[in-house]
Z-matrix of the N, CA and C atoms (Angstrom, degrees):
N
C 1 1.453
C 2 1.586 1 107.77
N 3 1.252 2 115.76 1 130.09
C 4 1.469 3 116.33 2 179.30
C 5 1.511 4 113.72 3 -89.30
N 6 1.278 5 119.13 4 169.06
C 7 1.428 6 124.30 5 -172.99
C 8 1.515 7 112.87 6 -60.56
N 9 1.314 8 116.61 7 -39.17
C 10 1.504 9 119.42 8 -179.19
C 11 1.524 10 110.31 9 -64.01
N 12 1.355 11 116.49 10 -35.92
C 13 1.474 12 118.94 11 179.41
C 14 1.529 13 109.22 12 -67.15
N 15 1.358 14 115.81 13 -41.01
C 16 1.468 15 120.03 14 178.37
C 17 1.525 16 109.63 15 -60.91
N 18 1.303 17 116.06 16 -47.05
C 19 1.458 18 120.15 17 179.17
C 20 1.519 19 113.64 18 -59.47
N 21 1.293 20 113.97 19 -41.07
C 22 1.471 21 119.82 20 179.54
C 23 1.509 22 110.38 21 -64.15
N 24 1.330 23 117.51 22 -41.92
C 25 1.460 24 122.12 23 178.63
C 26 1.546 25 111.86 24 -63.19
N 27 1.328 26 115.64 25 -36.12
C 28 1.463 27 121.58 26 -174.48
C 29 1.523 28 112.60 27 -86.36
N 30 1.314 29 117.66 28 -5.57
C 31 1.443 30 123.56 29 -177.10
C 32 1.518 31 111.03 30 -50.64
N 33 1.344 32 115.85 31 129.90
C 34 1.467 33 119.90 32 -179.72
C 35 1.494 34 113.52 33 83.06
N 36 1.338 35 119.13 34 -4.74
C 37 1.446 36 122.55 35 176.52
C 38 1.505 37 108.78 36 -96.79
N 39 1.350 38 117.39 37 140.49
C 40 1.421 39 121.23 38 -179.83
C 41 1.524 40 115.73 39 -61.10
N 42 1.338 41 113.65 40 -38.35
C 43 1.461 42 120.86 41 -173.08
C 44 1.502 43 110.49 42 -104.26
N 45 1.333 44 115.52 43 119.89
C 46 1.486 45 118.41 44 -179.00
C 47 1.518 46 112.03 45 -71.36
N 48 1.351 47 116.13 46 -43.47
C 49 1.467 48 121.86 47 -178.92
C 50 1.532 49 109.52 48 -126.53
N 51 1.324 50 117.10 49 81.63
C 52 1.453 51 119.25 50 -177.41
C 53 1.518 52 111.12 51 -75.13
N 54 1.335 53 114.42 52 153.38
C 55 1.466 54 118.82 53 174.16
C 56 1.540 55 108.14 54 -65.44
N 57 1.321 56 116.82 55 136.85
C 58 1.465 57 119.24 56 178.07
C 59 1.542 58 111.82 57 -68.93
N 60 1.326 59 116.45 58 -14.93
C 61 1.436 60 120.21 59 -177.24
C 62 1.514 61 113.23 60 -91.97
N 63 1.328 62 117.44 61 -36.84
C 64 1.458 63 120.61 62 -175.17
C 65 1.547 64 112.95 63 -117.19
N 66 1.323 65 117.72 64 -17.61
C 67 1.428 66 120.30 65 -173.90
C 68 1.529 67 114.48 66 77.59
N 69 1.327 68 114.98 67 -6.46
C 70 1.477 69 121.19 68 178.91
C 71 1.553 70 107.61 69 -90.55
N 72 1.341 71 114.13 70 165.30
C 73 1.484 72 117.55 71 177.63
C 74 1.514 73 109.91 72 -65.52
N 75 1.317 74 114.25 73 150.52
C 76 1.457 75 121.66 74 172.74
C 77 1.553 76 107.29 75 -64.18
N 78 1.314 77 115.76 76 144.11
C 79 1.481 78 119.41 77 179.69
C 80 1.507 79 110.41 78 -103.38
N 81 1.339 80 116.19 79 168.44
C 82 1.457 81 121.67 80 174.37
C 83 1.519 82 111.31 81 -59.78
N 84 1.359 83 114.16 82 -37.46
C 85 1.502 84 116.76 83 -178.12
C 86 1.508 85 109.40 84 -69.28
N 87 1.324 86 117.80 85 -36.80
C 88 1.494 87 120.82 86 177.63
C 89 1.532 88 108.05 87 -61.90
N 90 1.327 89 117.74 88 -46.30
C 91 1.452 90 120.65 89 -179.18
C 92 1.527 91 110.94 90 -63.24
N 93 1.316 92 117.93 91 -42.23
C 94 1.460 93 122.55 92 179.21
C 95 1.513 94 109.35 93 -58.99
N 96 1.371 95 116.41 94 -49.95
C 97 1.473 96 120.98 95 -177.27
C 98 1.544 97 110.28 96 -63.05
N 99 1.343 98 117.10 97 -41.64
C 100 1.445 99 119.05 98 -179.13
C 101 1.523 100 112.28 99 -65.32
N 102 1.313 101 117.84 100 -40.43
C 103 1.470 102 123.22 101 -178.72
C 104 1.526 103 109.59 102 -69.80
N 105 1.341 104 116.64 103 -42.56
C 106 1.468 105 119.76 104 179.15
C 107 1.542 106 109.59 105 -62.23
N 108 1.351 107 116.76 106 -42.40
C 109 1.455 108 121.61 107 178.72
C 110 1.562 109 109.79 108 -61.07
N 111 1.340 110 114.43 109 -47.57
C 112 1.466 111 118.78 110 177.92
C 113 1.567 112 110.64 111 -59.02
N 114 1.310 113 115.88 112 -43.73
C 115 1.454 114 119.66 113 179.19
C 116 1.533 115 113.44 114 -58.47
N 117 1.324 116 115.58 115 -42.15
C 118 1.457 117 117.71 116 -179.16
C 119 1.518 118 110.25 117 -70.99
N 120 1.346 119 118.72 118 -30.88
C 121 1.484 120 121.32 119 176.75
C 122 1.524 121 110.84 120 -64.90
N 123 1.322 122 116.31 121 -40.85
C 124 1.468 123 118.73 122 -175.88
C 125 1.565 124 112.17 123 -93.51
N 126 1.328 125 115.23 124 3.49
C 127 1.485 126 119.09 125 176.99
C 128 1.513 127 115.76 126 84.73
N 129 1.327 128 116.22 127 22.15
C 130 1.454 129 122.03 128 177.02
C 131 1.523 130 109.09 129 -116.19
N 132 1.330 131 115.43 130 83.64
C 133 1.444 132 118.62 131 -176.99
C 134 1.495 133 113.97 132 -66.18
N 135 1.300 134 117.74 133 -19.99
C 136 1.496 135 120.19 134 -179.11
C 137 1.533 136 113.59 135 -94.70
N 138 1.339 137 116.59 136 12.05
C 139 1.471 138 119.68 137 179.58
C 140 1.544 139 108.91 138 -72.44
N 141 1.313 140 115.85 139 131.31
C 142 1.481 141 121.83 140 -178.78
C 143 1.493 142 109.42 141 -148.89
N 144 1.295 143 115.85 142 167.10
C 145 1.488 144 122.46 143 -175.43
C 146 1.519 145 115.14 144 -49.40
N 147 1.357 146 114.09 145 -49.14
C 148 1.432 147 118.24 146 -172.92
C 149 1.536 148 112.52 147 -71.03
N 150 1.317 149 117.88 148 -15.08
C 151 1.467 150 120.60 149 176.07
C 152 1.539 151 108.47 150 -60.20
N 153 1.299 152 117.74 151 -41.49
C 154 1.478 153 122.12 152 -179.69
C 155 1.541 154 109.89 153 -64.28
N 156 1.332 155 116.21 154 -43.52
C 157 1.488 156 119.82 155 176.94
C 158 1.522 157 109.94 156 -61.84
N 159 1.336 158 118.84 157 -44.55
C 160 1.457 159 121.09 158 -179.32
C 161 1.510 160 110.03 159 -61.85
N 162 1.325 161 119.31 160 -40.18
C 163 1.465 162 121.80 161 -179.52
C 164 1.532 163 109.87 162 -65.10
N 165 1.313 164 116.18 163 -44.80
C 166 1.480 165 117.41 164 -179.53
C 167 1.505 166 115.02 165 -66.66
N 168 1.341 167 116.65 166 -42.17
C 169 1.470 168 120.44 167 -179.24
C 170 1.512 169 108.97 168 -67.76
N 171 1.317 170 119.23 169 -39.17
C 172 1.443 171 121.23 170 178.24
C 173 1.523 172 110.17 171 -63.48
N 174 1.324 173 116.80 172 -41.37
C 175 1.445 174 120.94 173 178.06
C 176 1.538 175 111.84 174 -62.72
N 177 1.320 176 117.01 175 -43.56
C 178 1.450 177 121.52 176 178.85
C 179 1.514 178 110.56 177 -58.45
N 180 1.339 179 115.94 178 -41.82
C 181 1.469 180 120.39 179 179.76
C 182 1.494 181 112.05 180 -70.71
N 183 1.324 182 118.35 181 -47.34
C 184 1.451 183 120.07 182 -172.66
C 185 1.540 184 111.86 183 -78.56
N 186 1.322 185 118.83 184 -38.71
C 187 1.461 186 119.77 185 -176.35
C 188 1.540 187 113.71 186 -92.71
N 189 1.305 188 116.44 187 -28.87
C 190 1.476 189 119.14 188 -176.91
C 191 1.508 190 113.88 189 -113.97
N 192 1.323 191 116.85 190 -0.65
C 193 1.453 192 119.49 191 175.89
C 194 1.514 193 116.10 192 74.68
N 195 1.336 194 118.86 193 19.71
C 196 1.470 195 119.93 194 178.06
C 197 1.515 196 108.60 195 -58.51
N 198 1.274 197 119.37 196 134.79
C 199 1.446 198 123.14 197 170.34
C 200 1.554 199 111.16 198 -91.58
N 201 1.286 200 115.46 199 -178.88
C 202 1.429 201 119.73 200 -174.65
C 203 1.533 202 112.07 201 -59.60
N 204 1.341 203 117.27 202 -42.45
C 205 1.494 204 121.69 203 -178.64
C 206 1.556 205 110.00 204 -68.39
N 207 1.292 206 117.03 205 -35.86
C 208 1.440 207 120.09 206 177.86
C 209 1.548 208 112.19 207 -70.31
N 210 1.309 209 115.10 208 -38.12
C 211 1.480 210 118.51 209 172.67
C 212 1.527 211 111.31 210 -62.62
N 213 1.284 212 117.93 211 -38.82
C 214 1.467 213 123.36 212 178.72
C 215 1.531 214 108.85 213 -62.66
N 216 1.322 215 116.31 214 -46.77
C 217 1.447 216 119.83 215 -178.58
C 218 1.494 217 112.65 216 -66.24
N 219 1.328 218 115.84 217 -39.22
C 220 1.468 219 121.12 218 -179.52
C 221 1.511 220 113.01 219 -69.46
N 222 1.331 221 115.88 220 -44.04
C 223 1.459 222 120.23 221 -174.32
C 224 1.513 223 115.23 222 -86.61
N 225 1.360 224 116.42 223 -24.44
C 226 1.424 225 119.47 224 -175.74
C 227 1.519 226 115.04 225 75.11
N 228 1.356 227 114.70 226 12.88
C 229 1.475 228 121.22 227 178.78
C 230 1.544 229 106.79 228 -66.96
N 231 1.320 230 117.81 229 129.87
C 232 1.454 231 122.37 230 -179.50
C 233 1.517 232 113.01 231 -95.23
N 234 1.324 233 117.06 232 -39.79
C 235 1.489 234 119.87 233 -178.05
C 236 1.539 235 112.02 234 -75.20
N 237 1.322 236 112.59 235 126.91
C 238 1.456 237 117.99 236 -179.94
C 239 1.513 238 113.12 237 -63.20
N 240 1.380 239 116.66 238 -37.84
C 241 1.445 240 119.32 239 -178.78
C 242 1.530 241 111.64 240 -65.78
N 243 1.308 242 116.74 241 -31.83
C 244 1.487 243 120.44 242 176.93
C 245 1.544 244 109.74 243 -70.82
N 246 1.283 245 113.74 244 -45.40
C 247 1.476 246 119.34 245 -179.00
C 248 1.542 247 109.34 246 -63.77
N 249 1.300 248 117.50 247 -38.32
C 250 1.473 249 119.91 248 178.60
C 251 1.512 250 112.23 249 -61.20
N 252 1.300 251 116.76 250 -35.62
C 253 1.479 252 119.06 251 178.17
C 254 1.485 253 112.68 252 -57.80
N 255 1.331 254 115.83 253 -41.44
C 256 1.469 255 122.15 254 178.83
C 257 1.525 256 112.54 255 -75.26
N 258 1.326 257 115.88 256 -41.55
C 259 1.480 258 120.70 257 -176.43
C 260 1.526 259 108.29 258 -65.94
N 261 1.312 260 120.72 259 -33.42
C 262 1.442 261 122.07 260 -177.76
C 263 1.538 262 111.82 261 -71.38
N 264 1.314 263 118.10 262 -9.74
C 265 1.436 264 119.92 263 176.72
C 266 1.515 265 112.75 264 -89.42
N 267 1.296 266 116.78 265 -5.55
C 268 1.456 267 122.43 266 -179.15
C 269 1.527 268 110.08 267 -88.95
N 270 1.284 269 116.11 268 129.43
C 271 1.460 270 121.31 269 -175.85
C 272 1.538 271 112.51 270 -56.00
N 273 1.293 272 119.00 271 -46.86
C 274 1.469 273 118.43 272 -175.38
C 275 1.565 274 111.15 273 -69.67
N 276 1.319 275 117.21 274 -33.74
C 277 1.417 276 119.36 275 176.48
C 278 1.512 277 110.19 276 -65.24
N 279 1.307 278 117.96 277 -43.38
C 280 1.469 279 122.38 278 178.43
C 281 1.537 280 110.31 279 -58.11
N 282 1.365 281 114.63 280 -45.84
C 283 1.483 282 119.50 281 -179.59
C 284 1.513 283 110.36 282 -64.33
N 285 1.347 284 117.35 283 -47.51
C 286 1.454 285 120.21 284 -176.90
C 287 1.515 286 113.12 285 -61.41
N 288 1.317 287 114.47 286 -37.91
C 289 1.502 288 120.50 287 -175.80
C 290 1.554 289 110.84 288 -86.72
N 291 1.313 290 116.47 289 -3.53
C 292 1.459 291 118.98 290 178.97
C 293 1.519 292 113.57 291 67.46
N 294 1.337 293 116.79 292 28.93
C 295 1.431 294 120.62 293 -179.74
C 296 1.538 295 109.53 294 -80.87
N 297 1.299 296 115.98 295 150.97
C 298 1.472 297 118.00 296 -176.75
C 299 1.544 298 111.57 297 -93.78
N 300 1.322 299 118.23 298 -17.74
C 301 1.444 300 121.45 299 179.69
C 302 1.514 301 110.38 300 -66.99
N 303 1.287 302 116.22 301 143.81
C 304 1.456 303 121.15 302 174.22
C 305 1.498 304 109.76 303 -90.38
N 306 1.314 305 117.63 304 149.40
C 307 1.473 306 119.17 305 -177.39
C 308 1.551 307 110.46 306 -63.21
N 309 1.304 308 114.38 307 143.52
C 310 1.499 309 121.23 308 178.17
C 311 1.503 310 107.08 309 -123.19
N 312 1.280 311 114.18 310 148.90
C 313 1.494 312 116.53 311 175.21
C 314 1.481 313 110.83 312 -106.95
């Protein structure tokens, strides 16, 4: 089933992706627990929700040239200090700002 079919089925419903167990939306805690469980299964005990966000924002910066403001618009991150953590991982940002750290993923 493709995404458009799913969206069409869910039309008029409050929750786009309800839990099959409760019918309610998935929560942040549910996502955290599921990701931690997956991490321990694959041997990555430090796997957590924000790791995925960090990977995507770093990719957008390094592969597509997103600058700090574009990352902010894309991610919706409000805190500058949080956004700076991700921006500093981008090669062009590091070069422009004259930082000595190399980008990490």
